[in-house]
Biopython code that builds the backbone (N, CA, C, O; Angstrom):
import numpy as np
from Bio.PDB.StructureBuilder import StructureBuilder

atoms = [
    (1, "MET", "N", (1.059, -1.101, -0.092)),
    (1, "MET", "CA", (-0.048, -0.313, 0.021)),
    (1, "MET", "C", (0.925, 1.477, -0.137)),
    (1, "MET", "O", (1.821, 1.796, 0.644)),
    (2, "ASN", "N", (0.564, 2.142, -1.008)),
    (2, "ASN", "CA", (1.290, 3.352, -0.986)),
    (2, "ASN", "C", (1.042, 4.296, 0.169)),
    (2, "ASN", "O", (0.312, 3.963, 1.102)),
    (3, "SER", "N", (1.720, 5.616, 0.107)),
    (3, "SER", "CA", (1.535, 6.566, 1.554)),
    (3, "SER", "C", (0.307, 6.945, 1.185)),
    (3, "SER", "O", (-0.473, 7.028, 2.133)),
    (4, "GLU", "N", (-0.174, 7.227, 0.036)),
    (4, "GLU", "CA", (-1.509, 8.025, -0.011)),
    (4, "GLU", "C", (-2.592, 7.054, 0.300)),
    (4, "GLU", "O", (-3.430, 7.445, 1.113)),
    (5, "ASP", "N", (-2.723, 5.914, -0.174)),
    (5, "ASP", "CA", (-3.615, 4.820, 0.396)),
    (5, "ASP", "C", (-3.861, 4.735, 1.886)),
    (5, "ASP", "O", (-4.918, 4.820, 2.512)),
    (6, "SER", "N", (-2.579, 4.540, 2.308)),
    (6, "SER", "CA", (-2.328, 4.408, 3.770)),
    (6, "SER", "C", (-2.699, 5.495, 4.552)),
    (6, "SER", "O", (-3.081, 5.219, 5.689)),
    (7, "ILE", "N", (-2.676, 6.964, 4.136)),
    (7, "ILE", "CA", (-3.264, 8.135, 4.746)),
    (7, "ILE", "C", (-4.829, 8.016, 4.839)),
    (7, "ILE", "O", (-5.453, 7.906, 5.895)),
    (8, "LYS", "N", (-5.478, 8.064, 3.326)),
    (8, "LYS", "CA", (-6.639, 7.354, 3.483)),
    (8, "LYS", "C", (-7.310, 6.549, 4.245)),
    (8, "LYS", "O", (-8.384, 6.870, 4.754)),
    (9, "LYS", "N", (-6.820, 5.560, 4.386)),
    (9, "LYS", "CA", (-7.481, 4.611, 5.402)),
    (9, "LYS", "C", (-7.085, 5.129, 6.866)),
    (9, "LYS", "O", (-7.958, 4.932, 7.711)),
    (10, "LEU", "N", (-6.103, 5.656, 7.235)),
    (10, "LEU", "CA", (-6.071, 6.243, 8.651)),
    (10, "LEU", "C", (-7.218, 7.382, 8.494)),
    (10, "LEU", "O", (-8.153, 7.211, 9.277)),
    (11, "VAL", "N", (-7.292, 8.094, 7.955)),
    (11, "VAL", "CA", (-8.324, 9.336, 7.878)),
    (11, "VAL", "C", (-9.808, 8.675, 7.989)),
    (11, "VAL", "O", (-10.667, 9.301, 8.609)),
    (12, "HIS", "N", (-10.136, 7.362, 7.371)),
    (12, "HIS", "CA", (-11.111, 6.567, 7.667)),
    (12, "HIS", "C", (-11.141, 6.329, 9.044)),
    (12, "HIS", "O", (-11.859, 6.848, 9.899)),
    (13, "GLU", "N", (-10.140, 5.350, 9.165)),
    (13, "GLU", "CA", (-10.230, 4.759, 10.962)),
    (13, "GLU", "C", (-10.336, 5.814, 11.791)),
    (13, "GLU", "O", (-11.059, 5.665, 12.776)),
    (14, "PHE", "N", (-9.684, 7.049, 11.599)),
    (14, "PHE", "CA", (-9.972, 8.002, 12.513)),
    (14, "PHE", "C", (-11.696, 8.288, 12.832)),
    (14, "PHE", "O", (-12.218, 8.116, 13.933)),
    (15, "ALA", "N", (-12.312, 8.696, 11.759)),
    (15, "ALA", "CA", (-13.270, 8.942, 11.617)),
    (15, "ALA", "C", (-14.483, 7.949, 12.090)),
    (15, "ALA", "O", (-15.476, 8.317, 12.717)),
    (16, "THR", "N", (-14.235, 6.783, 11.715)),
    (16, "THR", "CA", (-15.010, 5.734, 12.155)),
    (16, "THR", "C", (-15.005, 5.358, 13.628)),
    (16, "THR", "O", (-16.060, 5.058, 14.187)),
    (17, "ASN", "N", (-13.569, 5.368, 14.420)),
    (17, "ASN", "CA", (-13.849, 5.017, 15.405)),
    (17, "ASN", "C", (-14.224, 6.223, 16.380)),
    (17, "ASN", "O", (-14.520, 5.994, 17.553)),
    (18, "VAL", "N", (-14.202, 7.446, 15.884)),
    (18, "VAL", "CA", (-14.777, 8.725, 16.654)),
    (18, "VAL", "C", (-16.525, 8.306, 16.595)),
    (18, "VAL", "O", (-17.110, 8.392, 17.674)),
    (19, "VAL", "N", (-17.045, 8.025, 15.820)),
    (19, "VAL", "CA", (-18.296, 7.533, 15.490)),
    (19, "VAL", "C", (-18.726, 6.489, 16.415)),
    (19, "VAL", "O", (-19.772, 6.588, 17.057)),
    (20, "LYS", "N", (-17.892, 5.434, 16.498)),
    (20, "LYS", "CA", (-18.052, 4.154, 17.278)),
    (20, "LYS", "C", (-17.983, 4.611, 18.901)),
    (20, "LYS", "O", (-18.736, 4.224, 19.794)),
    (21, "GLN", "N", (-17.048, 5.388, 18.995)),
    (21, "GLN", "CA", (-17.058, 5.718, 20.236)),
    (21, "GLN", "C", (-18.328, 6.564, 20.843)),
    (21, "GLN", "O", (-18.662, 6.430, 22.020)),
    (22, "ASN", "N", (-18.913, 7.327, 20.061)),
    (22, "ASN", "CA", (-19.846, 7.840, 20.456)),
    (22, "ASN", "C", (-21.052, 7.014, 20.421)),
    (22, "ASN", "O", (-22.043, 7.368, 21.060)),
    (23, "GLU", "N", (-21.050, 6.260, 19.932)),
    (23, "GLU", "CA", (-22.165, 5.059, 19.864)),
    (23, "GLU", "C", (-22.220, 4.362, 20.980)),
    (23, "GLU", "O", (-23.203, 4.074, 21.662)),
    (24, "SER", "N", (-20.819, 4.040, 21.165)),
    (24, "SER", "CA", (-20.570, 3.007, 22.551)),
    (24, "SER", "C", (-20.901, 3.974, 24.044)),
    (24, "SER", "O", (-21.250, 3.399, 25.075)),
    (25, "ILE", "N", (-20.770, 5.171, 23.994)),
    (25, "ILE", "CA", (-20.988, 5.952, 25.036)),
    (25, "ILE", "C", (-22.749, 6.320, 25.109)),
    (25, "ILE", "O", (-23.297, 6.578, 26.181)),
    (26, "PHE", "N", (-23.399, 6.294, 23.942)),
    (26, "PHE", "CA", (-24.996, 6.418, 24.089)),
    (26, "PHE", "C", (-25.673, 5.120, 24.812)),
    (26, "PHE", "O", (-26.656, 5.135, 25.554)),
    (27, "VAL", "N", (-24.989, 4.130, 24.455)),
    (27, "VAL", "CA", (-25.373, 2.632, 25.004)),
    (27, "VAL", "C", (-24.943, 2.160, 26.186)),
    (27, "VAL", "O", (-25.371, 1.086, 26.607)),
    (28, "HIS", "N", (-23.949, 2.976, 26.949)),
    (28, "HIS", "CA", (-23.629, 2.927, 28.311)),
    (28, "HIS", "C", (-22.455, 1.892, 28.119)),
    (28, "HIS", "O", (-22.407, 0.950, 28.911)),
    (29, "ASP", "N", (-21.563, 1.989, 27.188)),
    (29, "ASP", "CA", (-20.393, 1.064, 26.985)),
    (29, "ASP", "C", (-19.172, 1.606, 27.161)),
    (29, "ASP", "O", (-18.395, 1.387, 26.232)),
    (30, "PRO", "N", (-18.723, 2.298, 28.135)),
    (30, "PRO", "CA", (-17.497, 3.032, 28.351)),
    (30, "PRO", "C", (-16.260, 2.183, 27.953)),
    (30, "PRO", "O", (-15.381, 2.572, 27.184)),
    (31, "ASN", "N", (-16.299, 1.008, 28.553)),
    (31, "ASN", "CA", (-15.163, 0.072, 27.865)),
    (31, "ASN", "C", (-14.858, 0.194, 26.383)),
    (31, "ASN", "O", (-13.808, 0.623, 25.905)),
    (32, "ARG", "N", (-15.972, -0.263, 25.693)),
    (32, "ARG", "CA", (-16.072, -0.120, 24.191)),
    (32, "ARG", "C", (-15.481, 1.235, 23.485)),
    (32, "ARG", "O", (-14.714, 1.396, 22.536)),
    (33, "GLY", "N", (-16.194, 2.173, 24.390)),
    (33, "GLY", "CA", (-16.054, 3.589, 23.958)),
    (33, "GLY", "C", (-14.380, 3.784, 24.121)),
    (33, "GLY", "O", (-13.772, 4.064, 23.088)),
    (34, "ASN", "N", (-13.829, 3.685, 25.019)),
    (34, "ASN", "CA", (-12.232, 3.665, 25.419)),
    (34, "ASN", "C", (-11.566, 2.822, 23.989)),
    (34, "ASN", "O", (-10.648, 3.284, 23.310)),
    (35, "GLU", "N", (-12.149, 1.712, 23.770)),
    (35, "GLU", "CA", (-11.003, 1.195, 22.731)),
    (35, "GLU", "C", (-11.140, 1.672, 21.532)),
    (35, "GLU", "O", (-10.181, 1.545, 20.772)),
    (36, "HIS", "N", (-12.576, 2.459, 20.968)),
    (36, "HIS", "CA", (-12.334, 3.000, 19.842)),
    (36, "HIS", "C", (-11.723, 4.437, 20.172)),
    (36, "HIS", "O", (-11.291, 4.935, 19.132)),
    (37, "ALA", "N", (-11.557, 5.216, 21.212)),
    (37, "ALA", "CA", (-10.653, 6.105, 21.532)),
    (37, "ALA", "C", (-9.230, 5.990, 21.065)),
    (37, "ALA", "O", (-8.543, 6.685, 20.317)),
    (38, "ARG", "N", (-9.019, 4.938, 21.717)),
    (38, "ARG", "CA", (-7.488, 4.546, 21.372)),
    (38, "ARG", "C", (-7.127, 4.342, 19.972)),
    (38, "ARG", "O", (-6.034, 4.696, 19.529)),
    (39, "GLU", "N", (-8.150, 3.702, 19.175)),
    (39, "GLU", "CA", (-7.869, 3.583, 17.704)),
    (39, "GLU", "C", (-7.887, 5.017, 17.073)),
    (39, "GLU", "O", (-7.119, 5.281, 16.148)),
    (40, "TYR", "N", (-8.695, 5.870, 17.533)),
    (40, "TYR", "CA", (-8.410, 7.098, 16.701)),
    (40, "TYR", "C", (-7.330, 7.877, 16.976)),
    (40, "TYR", "O", (-6.908, 8.691, 16.155)),
    (41, "ILE", "N", (-6.732, 7.677, 18.279)),
    (41, "ILE", "CA", (-5.678, 8.366, 18.648)),
    (41, "ILE", "C", (-4.507, 7.729, 17.917)),
    (41, "ILE", "O", (-3.568, 8.286, 17.348)),
    (42, "LYS", "N", (-4.806, 6.284, 18.077)),
    (42, "LYS", "CA", (-3.343, 5.560, 17.160)),
    (42, "LYS", "C", (-3.277, 6.097, 15.689)),
    (42, "LYS", "O", (-2.207, 6.312, 15.120)),
    (43, "ALA", "N", (-4.715, 6.330, 15.022)),
    (43, "ALA", "CA", (-4.793, 6.804, 13.477)),
    (43, "ALA", "C", (-3.998, 8.205, 13.818)),
    (43, "ALA", "O", (-2.825, 8.379, 13.487)),
    (44, "PHE", "N", (-4.667, 9.035, 14.416)),
    (44, "PHE", "CA", (-3.867, 10.428, 14.835)),
    (44, "PHE", "C", (-2.385, 10.200, 14.587)),
    (44, "PHE", "O", (-1.865, 10.635, 13.560)),
    (45, "ARG", "N", (-1.692, 9.530, 15.500)),
    (45, "ARG", "CA", (-0.472, 9.443, 15.940)),
    (45, "ARG", "C", (0.172, 8.941, 14.493)),
    (45, "ARG", "O", (1.160, 9.576, 14.127)),
    (46, "GLN", "N", (-0.287, 7.864, 13.635)),
    (46, "GLN", "CA", (0.301, 7.457, 12.384)),
    (46, "GLN", "C", (0.198, 8.480, 11.412)),
    (46, "GLN", "O", (1.059, 8.579, 10.537)),
    (47, "LEU", "N", (-0.977, 9.420, 11.487)),
    (47, "LEU", "CA", (-1.010, 10.546, 10.324)),
    (47, "LEU", "C", (-0.036, 11.739, 10.654)),
    (47, "LEU", "O", (0.466, 12.452, 9.784)),
    (48, "ARG", "N", (0.148, 11.860, 11.836)),
    (48, "ARG", "CA", (1.020, 12.842, 12.345)),
    (48, "ARG", "C", (2.267, 12.516, 11.754)),
    (48, "ARG", "O", (2.907, 13.341, 11.103)),
    (49, "ALA", "N", (2.678, 11.231, 11.971)),
    (49, "ALA", "CA", (3.902, 10.571, 11.412)),
    (49, "ALA", "C", (4.544, 10.922, 9.978)),
    (49, "ALA", "O", (5.724, 11.004, 9.639)),
    (50, "PHE", "N", (3.142, 11.129, 9.133)),
    (50, "PHE", "CA", (3.383, 11.189, 7.767)),
    (50, "PHE", "C", (3.876, 12.789, 7.405)),
    (50, "PHE", "O", (4.307, 13.149, 6.309)),
    (51, "GLY", "N", (3.674, 13.777, 8.786)),
    (51, "GLY", "CA", (4.049, 15.067, 8.555)),
    (51, "GLY", "C", (2.879, 15.856, 8.072)),
    (51, "GLY", "O", (1.774, 15.423, 8.396)),
    (52, "PRO", "N", (2.935, 16.934, 7.356)),
    (52, "PRO", "CA", (1.748, 18.066, 6.897)),
    (52, "PRO", "C", (0.813, 17.203, 6.061)),
    (52, "PRO", "O", (-0.358, 17.544, 5.891)),
    (53, "LYS", "N", (1.316, 16.093, 5.539)),
    (53, "LYS", "CA", (0.689, 15.766, 4.317)),
    (53, "LYS", "C", (-0.367, 14.860, 5.331)),
    (53, "LYS", "O", (-1.536, 15.201, 5.151)),
    (54, "GLY", "N", (-0.219, 13.921, 6.224)),
    (54, "GLY", "CA", (-1.374, 13.247, 7.136)),
    (54, "GLY", "C", (-1.821, 14.324, 7.877)),
    (54, "GLY", "O", (-2.980, 14.079, 8.210)),
    (55, "LEU", "N", (-1.410, 15.552, 8.356)),
    (55, "LEU", "CA", (-2.400, 16.136, 8.879)),
    (55, "LEU", "C", (-3.461, 17.142, 8.051)),
    (55, "LEU", "O", (-4.550, 17.563, 8.442)),
    (56, "ASP", "N", (-2.855, 17.356, 6.925)),
    (56, "ASP", "CA", (-3.894, 17.912, 6.010)),
    (56, "ASP", "C", (-4.603, 16.885, 5.488)),
    (56, "ASP", "O", (-5.606, 17.327, 4.928)),
    (57, "ALA", "N", (-4.520, 15.692, 5.426)),
    (57, "ALA", "CA", (-5.388, 14.606, 4.958)),
    (57, "ALA", "C", (-6.589, 14.608, 6.408)),
    (57, "ALA", "O", (-7.798, 14.543, 6.185)),
    (58, "LEU", "N", (-6.162, 14.671, 7.514)),
    (58, "LEU", "CA", (-7.181, 14.777, 8.653)),
    (58, "LEU", "C", (-7.892, 15.955, 8.487)),
    (58, "LEU", "O", (-9.119, 15.887, 8.551)),
    (59, "ALA", "N", (-7.280, 17.169, 8.258)),
    (59, "ALA", "CA", (-8.171, 18.212, 8.260)),
    (59, "ALA", "C", (-9.488, 18.128, 7.202)),
    (59, "ALA", "O", (-10.501, 18.821, 7.287)),
    (60, "THR", "N", (-9.233, 17.192, 6.277)),
    (60, "THR", "CA", (-10.607, 17.233, 5.520)),
    (60, "THR", "C", (-11.713, 16.794, 6.253)),
    (60, "THR", "O", (-12.806, 16.989, 5.721)),
    (61, "LEU", "N", (-11.692, 16.192, 7.462)),
    (61, "LEU", "CA", (-12.695, 15.870, 8.321)),
    (61, "LEU", "C", (-13.333, 17.007, 8.892)),
    (61, "LEU", "O", (-14.434, 16.821, 9.410)),
    (62, "LEU", "N", (-12.811, 18.224, 8.891)),
    (62, "LEU", "CA", (-13.092, 19.370, 9.236)),
    (62, "LEU", "C", (-14.663, 19.857, 8.630)),
    (62, "LEU", "O", (-15.500, 20.587, 9.162)),
    (63, "ASP", "N", (-14.690, 19.222, 7.451)),
    (63, "ASP", "CA", (-15.828, 19.440, 6.708)),
    (63, "ASP", "C", (-16.768, 18.213, 6.910)),
    (63, "ASP", "O", (-17.814, 18.067, 6.278)),
    (64, "ASP", "N", (-16.438, 17.602, 7.572)),
    (64, "ASP", "CA", (-17.471, 16.089, 7.567)),
    (64, "ASP", "C", (-18.972, 16.438, 7.800)),
    (64, "ASP", "O", (-19.344, 17.383, 8.494)),
    (65, "GLU", "N", (-19.691, 15.678, 7.224)),
    (65, "GLU", "CA", (-21.304, 16.153, 7.513)),
    (65, "GLU", "C", (-21.568, 15.748, 9.014)),
    (65, "GLU", "O", (-22.502, 16.377, 9.510)),
    (66, "ARG", "N", (-20.876, 14.724, 9.953)),
    (66, "ARG", "CA", (-20.973, 14.349, 11.082)),
    (66, "ARG", "C", (-20.165, 15.155, 11.727)),
    (66, "ARG", "O", (-19.004, 15.362, 11.373)),
    (67, "LYS", "N", (-20.891, 15.836, 13.043)),
    (67, "LYS", "CA", (-20.651, 16.937, 13.822)),
    (67, "LYS", "C", (-19.484, 16.243, 14.741)),
    (67, "LYS", "O", (-18.420, 16.836, 14.916)),
    (68, "ASP", "N", (-19.681, 15.240, 15.193)),
    (68, "ASP", "CA", (-18.718, 14.426, 16.272)),
    (68, "ASP", "C", (-17.391, 14.265, 15.335)),
    (68, "ASP", "O", (-16.359, 14.539, 15.947)),
    (69, "VAL", "N", (-17.229, 13.918, 14.124)),
    (69, "VAL", "CA", (-16.089, 13.511, 13.675)),
    (69, "VAL", "C", (-15.680, 15.221, 13.038)),
    (69, "VAL", "O", (-14.471, 15.408, 12.907)),
    (70, "ARG", "N", (-16.348, 16.086, 12.762)),
    (70, "ARG", "CA", (-15.498, 17.404, 12.584)),
    (70, "ARG", "C", (-15.014, 18.026, 13.965)),
    (70, "ARG", "O", (-13.902, 18.543, 14.077)),
    (71, "THR", "N", (-15.896, 17.943, 14.968)),
    (71, "THR", "CA", (-15.537, 18.231, 16.227)),
    (71, "THR", "C", (-14.200, 17.619, 16.711)),
    (71, "THR", "O", (-13.353, 18.307, 17.280)),
    (72, "MET", "N", (-14.048, 16.333, 16.468)),
    (72, "MET", "CA", (-12.973, 15.658, 17.168)),
    (72, "MET", "C", (-11.649, 15.753, 16.250)),
    (72, "MET", "O", (-10.498, 15.618, 16.664)),
    (73, "ALA", "N", (-12.028, 16.005, 14.966)),
    (73, "ALA", "CA", (-10.536, 16.165, 13.992)),
    (73, "ALA", "C", (-10.171, 17.863, 14.541)),
    (73, "ALA", "O", (-8.999, 18.217, 14.671)),
    (74, "ALA", "N", (-11.236, 18.730, 14.804)),
    (74, "ALA", "CA", (-10.632, 19.978, 15.184)),
    (74, "ALA", "C", (-10.005, 20.118, 16.363)),
    (74, "ALA", "O", (-9.321, 21.112, 16.605)),
    (75, "CYS", "N", (-10.233, 18.803, 17.500)),
    (75, "CYS", "CA", (-9.508, 19.045, 18.683)),
    (75, "CYS", "C", (-8.183, 18.668, 18.522)),
    (75, "CYS", "O", (-7.306, 19.084, 19.278)),
    (76, "PHE", "N", (-7.933, 17.797, 17.453)),
    (76, "PHE", "CA", (-6.533, 17.368, 17.249)),
    (76, "PHE", "C", (-5.618, 18.192, 16.244)),
    (76, "PHE", "O", (-4.407, 18.005, 16.122)),
    (77, "LEU", "N", (-6.474, 19.267, 15.439)),
    (77, "LEU", "CA", (-5.872, 19.818, 14.733)),
    (77, "LEU", "C", (-5.766, 21.458, 14.901)),
    (77, "LEU", "O", (-5.689, 22.287, 13.994)),
    (78, "LEU", "N", (-5.788, 21.705, 16.451)),
    (78, "LEU", "CA", (-5.566, 23.039, 16.620)),
    (78, "LEU", "C", (-4.214, 24.034, 16.314)),
    (78, "LEU", "O", (-4.094, 25.235, 16.069)),
    (79, "ARG", "N", (-3.267, 22.906, 16.456)),
    (79, "ARG", "CA", (-2.046, 23.882, 16.122)),
    (79, "ARG", "C", (-1.472, 23.976, 14.448)),
    (79, "ARG", "O", (-0.669, 24.785, 13.981)),
    (80, "HIS", "N", (-2.144, 22.926, 13.804)),
    (80, "HIS", "CA", (-1.968, 22.683, 12.475)),
    (80, "HIS", "C", (-2.835, 23.485, 11.617)),
    (80, "HIS", "O", (-2.365, 23.970, 10.588)),
    (81, "LYS", "N", (-4.154, 23.684, 11.967)),
    (81, "LYS", "CA", (-5.134, 24.016, 11.034)),
    (81, "LYS", "C", (-5.948, 25.132, 12.355)),
    (81, "LYS", "O", (-7.044, 24.872, 12.852)),
    (82, "THR", "N", (-5.256, 26.131, 12.649)),
    (82, "THR", "CA", (-5.699, 26.617, 13.797)),
    (82, "THR", "C", (-7.270, 27.455, 13.512)),
    (82, "THR", "O", (-8.223, 27.266, 14.268)),
    (83, "GLU", "N", (-7.334, 28.279, 12.450)),
    (83, "GLU", "CA", (-8.080, 29.209, 12.159)),
    (83, "GLU", "C", (-9.637, 28.237, 11.789)),
    (83, "GLU", "O", (-10.784, 28.563, 12.096)),
    (84, "ALA", "N", (-9.185, 26.989, 11.047)),
    (84, "ALA", "CA", (-10.401, 26.190, 10.662)),
    (84, "ALA", "C", (-10.637, 25.343, 11.759)),
    (84, "ALA", "O", (-11.724, 24.765, 11.784)),
    (85, "ALA", "N", (-9.967, 25.187, 12.520)),
    (85, "ALA", "CA", (-10.327, 24.107, 13.787)),
    (85, "ALA", "C", (-11.155, 25.002, 14.899)),
    (85, "ALA", "O", (-12.063, 24.529, 15.582)),
    (86, "LEU", "N", (-10.670, 26.472, 14.980)),
    (86, "LEU", "CA", (-11.307, 26.999, 16.084)),
    (86, "LEU", "C", (-12.603, 27.472, 15.450)),
    (86, "LEU", "O", (-13.366, 28.110, 16.175)),
    (87, "GLU", "N", (-12.933, 27.253, 14.252)),
    (87, "GLU", "CA", (-14.305, 27.983, 13.632)),
    (87, "GLU", "C", (-15.358, 26.687, 13.992)),
    (87, "GLU", "O", (-16.517, 26.795, 14.392)),
    (88, "VAL", "N", (-14.684, 25.570, 13.758)),
    (88, "VAL", "CA", (-15.443, 24.301, 13.912)),
    (88, "VAL", "C", (-15.913, 23.974, 15.733)),
    (88, "VAL", "O", (-17.047, 23.708, 16.132)),
    (89, "LEU", "N", (-14.821, 24.086, 16.462)),
    (89, "LEU", "CA", (-14.863, 24.094, 17.975)),
    (89, "LEU", "C", (-15.882, 25.361, 18.364)),
    (89, "LEU", "O", (-16.582, 25.185, 19.362)),
    (90, "LYS", "N", (-15.995, 26.440, 17.750)),
    (90, "LYS", "CA", (-16.598, 27.290, 18.378)),
    (90, "LYS", "C", (-18.150, 26.932, 18.050)),
    (90, "LYS", "O", (-18.938, 27.052, 18.988)),
    (91, "LYS", "N", (-18.610, 26.537, 16.892)),
    (91, "LYS", "CA", (-20.025, 26.194, 16.387)),
    (91, "LYS", "C", (-20.170, 25.139, 17.445)),
    (91, "LYS", "O", (-21.155, 25.175, 18.182)),
    (92, "SER", "N", (-19.116, 24.053, 17.593)),
    (92, "SER", "CA", (-19.865, 22.757, 17.846)),
    (92, "SER", "C", (-20.050, 23.252, 19.782)),
    (92, "SER", "O", (-20.856, 22.647, 20.490)),
    (93, "ALA", "N", (-19.319, 24.195, 20.242)),
    (93, "ALA", "CA", (-19.511, 24.675, 21.888)),
    (93, "ALA", "C", (-20.696, 25.077, 22.050)),
    (93, "ALA", "O", (-21.295, 24.863, 23.104)),
    (94, "GLU", "N", (-21.334, 25.849, 20.842)),
    (94, "GLU", "CA", (-22.859, 26.415, 21.236)),
    (94, "GLU", "C", (-23.933, 25.496, 21.351)),
    (94, "GLU", "O", (-25.094, 25.840, 21.569)),
    (95, "GLU", "N", (-23.450, 24.034, 21.166)),
    (95, "GLU", "CA", (-24.611, 23.064, 21.075)),
    (95, "GLU", "C", (-24.536, 22.262, 22.245)),
    (95, "GLU", "O", (-23.490, 22.086, 22.870)),
    (96, "LYS", "N", (-25.484, 21.842, 22.502)),
    (96, "LYS", "CA", (-25.523, 20.832, 23.924)),
    (96, "LYS", "C", (-25.210, 19.382, 23.421)),
    (96, "LYS", "O", (-25.256, 19.068, 22.232)),
    (97, "GLY", "N", (-24.923, 18.621, 24.331)),
    (97, "GLY", "CA", (-24.468, 17.345, 24.248)),
    (97, "GLY", "C", (-22.933, 17.118, 24.233)),
    (97, "GLY", "O", (-22.175, 18.017, 24.596)),
    (98, "LEU", "N", (-22.459, 15.862, 23.795)),
    (98, "LEU", "CA", (-21.060, 15.574, 24.338)),
    (98, "LEU", "C", (-20.058, 16.480, 23.335)),
    (98, "LEU", "O", (-19.107, 17.130, 23.769)),
    (99, "ASP", "N", (-20.429, 16.410, 21.956)),
    (99, "ASP", "CA", (-19.609, 17.259, 21.254)),
    (99, "ASP", "C", (-19.286, 18.605, 21.661)),
    (99, "ASP", "O", (-18.147, 19.071, 21.700)),
    (100, "GLY", "N", (-20.464, 19.261, 21.990)),
    (100, "GLY", "CA", (-20.561, 20.708, 22.495)),
    (100, "GLY", "C", (-19.607, 20.682, 23.630)),
    (100, "GLY", "O", (-18.611, 21.403, 23.572)),
    (101, "LEU", "N", (-19.808, 19.952, 24.613)),
    (101, "LEU", "CA", (-18.906, 19.723, 26.016)),
    (101, "LEU", "C", (-17.285, 19.743, 25.517)),
    (101, "LEU", "O", (-16.427, 20.496, 25.977)),
    (102, "GLY", "N", (-17.097, 18.801, 24.537)),
    (102, "GLY", "CA", (-15.679, 18.483, 24.427)),
    (102, "GLY", "C", (-15.392, 19.601, 23.730)),
    (102, "GLY", "O", (-14.334, 20.065, 24.156)),
    (103, "ALA", "N", (-15.841, 20.244, 22.861)),
    (103, "ALA", "CA", (-15.568, 21.691, 21.986)),
    (103, "ALA", "C", (-15.037, 22.555, 23.150)),
    (103, "ALA", "O", (-13.908, 23.030, 23.274)),
    (104, "PHE", "N", (-16.229, 22.666, 24.076)),
    (104, "PHE", "CA", (-15.976, 23.934, 25.037)),
    (104, "PHE", "C", (-14.662, 23.765, 25.853)),
    (104, "PHE", "O", (-13.884, 24.705, 26.018)),
    (105, "MET", "N", (-14.435, 22.401, 26.402)),
    (105, "MET", "CA", (-13.481, 22.388, 27.299)),
    (105, "MET", "C", (-12.214, 22.543, 26.289)),
    (105, "MET", "O", (-11.349, 23.333, 26.669)),
    (106, "THR", "N", (-12.014, 21.920, 25.120)),
    (106, "THR", "CA", (-10.895, 22.263, 24.169)),
    (106, "THR", "C", (-10.551, 23.541, 24.056)),
    (106, "THR", "O", (-9.460, 23.970, 24.433)),
    (107, "LEU", "N", (-11.601, 24.355, 23.444)),
    (107, "LEU", "CA", (-11.380, 25.676, 23.665)),
    (107, "LEU", "C", (-10.812, 26.234, 24.930)),
    (107, "LEU", "O", (-9.712, 26.748, 24.727)),
    (108, "LYS", "N", (-11.233, 26.299, 26.234)),
    (108, "LYS", "CA", (-10.947, 26.642, 27.219)),
    (108, "LYS", "C", (-9.568, 26.049, 27.414)),
    (108, "LYS", "O", (-8.933, 26.801, 28.153)),
    (109, "ARG", "N", (-8.900, 25.064, 27.069)),
    (109, "ARG", "CA", (-7.604, 24.472, 27.157)),
    (109, "ARG", "C", (-6.468, 25.229, 26.318)),
    (109, "ARG", "O", (-5.304, 25.470, 26.637)),
    (110, "TRP", "N", (-7.211, 25.542, 25.084)),
    (110, "TRP", "CA", (-6.631, 26.158, 24.123)),
    (110, "TRP", "C", (-6.279, 27.553, 24.731)),
    (110, "TRP", "O", (-5.118, 27.961, 24.773)),
    (111, "GLU", "N", (-7.326, 28.245, 25.191)),
    (111, "GLU", "CA", (-7.225, 29.594, 25.675)),
    (111, "GLU", "C", (-6.207, 29.816, 26.829)),
    (111, "GLU", "O", (-5.443, 30.776, 26.926)),
    (112, "SER", "N", (-6.341, 28.591, 27.834)),
    (112, "SER", "CA", (-5.174, 28.480, 28.638)),
    (112, "SER", "C", (-3.642, 28.334, 28.470)),
    (112, "SER", "O", (-2.780, 28.724, 29.257)),
    (113, "GLY", "N", (-3.493, 27.778, 27.437)),
    (113, "GLY", "CA", (-2.285, 27.500, 27.022)),
    (113, "GLY", "C", (-1.976, 25.904, 27.283)),
    (113, "GLY", "O", (-0.870, 25.382, 27.144)),
    (114, "THR", "N", (-3.276, 25.192, 27.719)),
    (114, "THR", "CA", (-2.747, 23.788, 28.141)),
    (114, "THR", "C", (-3.307, 22.799, 27.351)),
    (114, "THR", "O", (-3.402, 21.634, 27.735)),
    (115, "TRP", "N", (-3.723, 23.234, 26.152)),
    (115, "TRP", "CA", (-4.081, 22.245, 24.994)),
    (115, "TRP", "C", (-2.697, 21.478, 24.489)),
    (115, "TRP", "O", (-1.671, 22.116, 24.253)),
    (116, "ASN", "N", (-2.776, 20.219, 24.369)),
    (116, "ASN", "CA", (-1.769, 19.493, 23.648)),
    (116, "ASN", "C", (-1.740, 18.296, 23.037)),
    (116, "ASN", "O", (-0.841, 17.459, 22.948)),
    (117, "LEU", "N", (-3.144, 18.332, 22.514)),
    (117, "LEU", "CA", (-3.652, 16.800, 22.022)),
    (117, "LEU", "C", (-2.628, 16.447, 20.726)),
    (117, "LEU", "O", (-2.369, 15.309, 20.334)),
    (118, "ASP", "N", (-2.145, 17.621, 20.198)),
    (118, "ASP", "CA", (-1.024, 16.978, 19.099)),
    (118, "ASP", "C", (0.295, 16.338, 19.649)),
    (118, "ASP", "O", (1.117, 15.836, 18.883)),
    (119, "SER", "N", (0.421, 16.367, 20.664)),
    (119, "SER", "CA", (1.612, 15.875, 21.448)),
    (119, "SER", "C", (1.597, 14.432, 22.060)),
    (119, "SER", "O", (2.596, 13.908, 22.552)),
    (120, "ILE", "N", (0.225, 13.777, 21.971)),
    (120, "ILE", "CA", (0.051, 12.834, 22.459)),
    (120, "ILE", "C", (0.796, 11.488, 21.737)),
    (120, "ILE", "O", (0.653, 10.367, 22.225)),
]
sb = StructureBuilder()
sb.init_structure("model")
sb.init_model(0)
sb.init_chain("A")
sb.init_seg("    ")
for serial, (resi, resn, name, xyz) in enumerate(atoms, 1):
    if name == "N":
        sb.init_residue(resn, " ", resi, " ")
    sb.init_atom(name, np.array(xyz, "f"), 0.0, 1.0, " ", f" {name:<3s}", serial, name[0])
structure = sb.get_structure()
């Protein structure tokens, strides 16, 4: 598999596991949700290893039709795509639910200088 195919696969894995984590949370299965979180974090790390090309590919999810996917991608891309990520997070933070809370907390950490998701 070439690097472009690998990157596309990793972006898909990131998005799929974000959705599956949320589905697990809604059915009160935190263990399964944590498994999916580990998987999208793993996909992020692998994308990051490709450098800007991998992060740019992940940034395509900032326009995903699924709010949870857009929001989680934005959480991880704040330093790489600051303006676009902030736009997604601010919009999500206005809404109720897990995505809104996650966006709100991410923005607070960003503003306080304690955000560091891109270094995990």
